N, C-alpha and C positions, 0 to 999 in steps of 0.2 A: 480700437474704438470702444469707449466706455458705454455700456448699456445701462440706462436708468430704469427704474421701476415703471415709468410712464411708457417707455418703448416696449418693455416686456409685456405690459398689459395690452398695449395697442396691438402688437403682433399676435398675442394670444387671442384677443377678441376677434381679430381679423380671421384667424384660423378657424375659430368656432363658427363665425358667420358663414364662411365659405363652406365648411363641412355641412352646416345646416341647409344652406342654399342648394347644395348638390342633391339633397333629397327631394327638393322641390321640382326637379326636372323630370322625374319619372311619373308620367301621366297615368301609368297603370295603377299606382298607389293613390293617386289623387285625380279623380275623374274631372273632365272639363266642366265648365259652368253649365248648369241646367236652367230650367225655368225659374227656380227660386234663387239661383246664384250662390248657394252656400257650400257646395262641394269644394270649390277652389277659393272662394272669397273674391272680393273685388276692390280695386283701388283706382283712384284718379290722382294724378300728380302733375303739377305745373312747375316749370323752371324758368327763372328770369335772371338776367345779369350777363355774364360772359357768354352764355348761350341761352337761347329761349326755346322751349319745347313744352309740349303737353303729351301726357301718356295716360292710357288706361290699361289695366292688367290684373293679374292675380294678386292675392293677398293671403299670407300664411303667418302663423306665429309658432315658435318653438320654445321649449324650456328645458334644455339639457341642464345638468347639475349646476354649472357655474355661470350660466348665461341665460338671458331672456332675449329673444330676437323677434322683431316684426320684419317680415320679408315681403316686399312688394315688387311685383314684376318677376322677371327671371323664369317664367313658366312658358313653355311652348314657344310661341312667336312674340312674346313681349320684347319690346325694344329698350328696356331699361331695368335697372335694379335700384331699389332703395332698401337699405338695411339699417334698422334702428336697433341698437344693442345696449344691453346693460350687462356688465361682467363683474363678478366678485369671486376671485380665486380662493379667497380665504373662507368665506361663509356660505357661498352658494347664492342663487337667486331664485325667488319664486315668482309666480305670475303676479304682477302688480295690481293693486286695487284701482278702481276708477279715480281719476284725479288729474292734476296738471303736474308735469315733470319737465325739468330742464334738459335741453340737448346742447352738447358742446363737446368737451373731451372727458375722458375717463377719470382724470385726476380731480376735476372740480364740478362735474355735472352728473345728473342722474343717468343720462344716456349719451351715447355718441351715435353719429349717423354717417352713412356713405351713400353716394349717388353715382351710378354709372350710366352713361348714355351709349347704349350699344348701336343705336341708329347711326351715330357718328363714328362707329368702328371701335368704340371703347370696350375694355375688358376690366376685370376687377383689379388687376395689378398694373394696368397700363394707362394709355391715353383716355381722356374723358372719365377719369375716376376722381371724384371730388369727396373730401372728407371734412366733417365738422371739427375734427381734432386740430386742424391747421388754420381754421378760419378766424379765430379770436372773436367770433360773433356769438350771440345768444340765440337759442332756439327753444321751442316749446313742443311738447307732446301732450295731447289731451286725450285721455282714455275715457270715453263716455260710458261704455258698458263693457263689463268683463265677466265671462263665464269660463268654464274649463274647456269649452269648444269654440267660442266665438268672442272676438274682441272688436269693438268699433271705436273709431276715434279720428282725430285729425292731428296735423303737425305742421310745423314750419321751422326750417333751420337754414343757417348760412354755412356754406361749405366752400372750399377752395381746392385747387389742384396741387398746391404746395405753398412754399414761402420763398421769398427772394433772399439775397445775402443779408439784408437788414432784418429778416424775420417777419416781413410784411406778407400777408396772404396775396397770392396771384390767382388770376382767373376766378374771381369770386362770383358765386351764384347763390340765389335763394330758392330753396326747394320747399314746396308746400303741397298738401293734399289731404285726402280723406280715405278711409279704408274700413272694410268689414273683413277682418282676417280670421280664418279658421285654423284650428289646430292641425299642424302637419305631423301626422303620426308615423 
């Protein structure tokens, strides 16, 4: 099987996101939400289409050398994961400035995104994992405020569980939400 640059970038980004998300599950490093809500960050997410659901949960961002990740959910009892990622294996990625960015796939857009519904028994590599890479839809990430410790914004993207034999997306959903994400150190 011939691997193209697109697939190599996809699996590299996926690996970076998973490694970053693994750090989010240790609540000893990231205390639970308190009265002001900034130790963990907060997110609200709505999903429509092939499935319909609403979520609230944690929100973090990470910035390892070659990726920038916004990680929503995935903390303690959150029943979902949303990972919005930018990867550049050649030059590295810094924290983006406030502004509007495209969400789709790594070859043609600023960011790519994944959604996992764990309430339905999903996991990152299995059922109920949807990705913007395969949806052929357009999405948008709006970063309203950006500092070295807190990023606020909103997003909307189209994702699917895969493609059929003709390359058409299957089980298409639209994921949208808002977040106040804190740096995951």
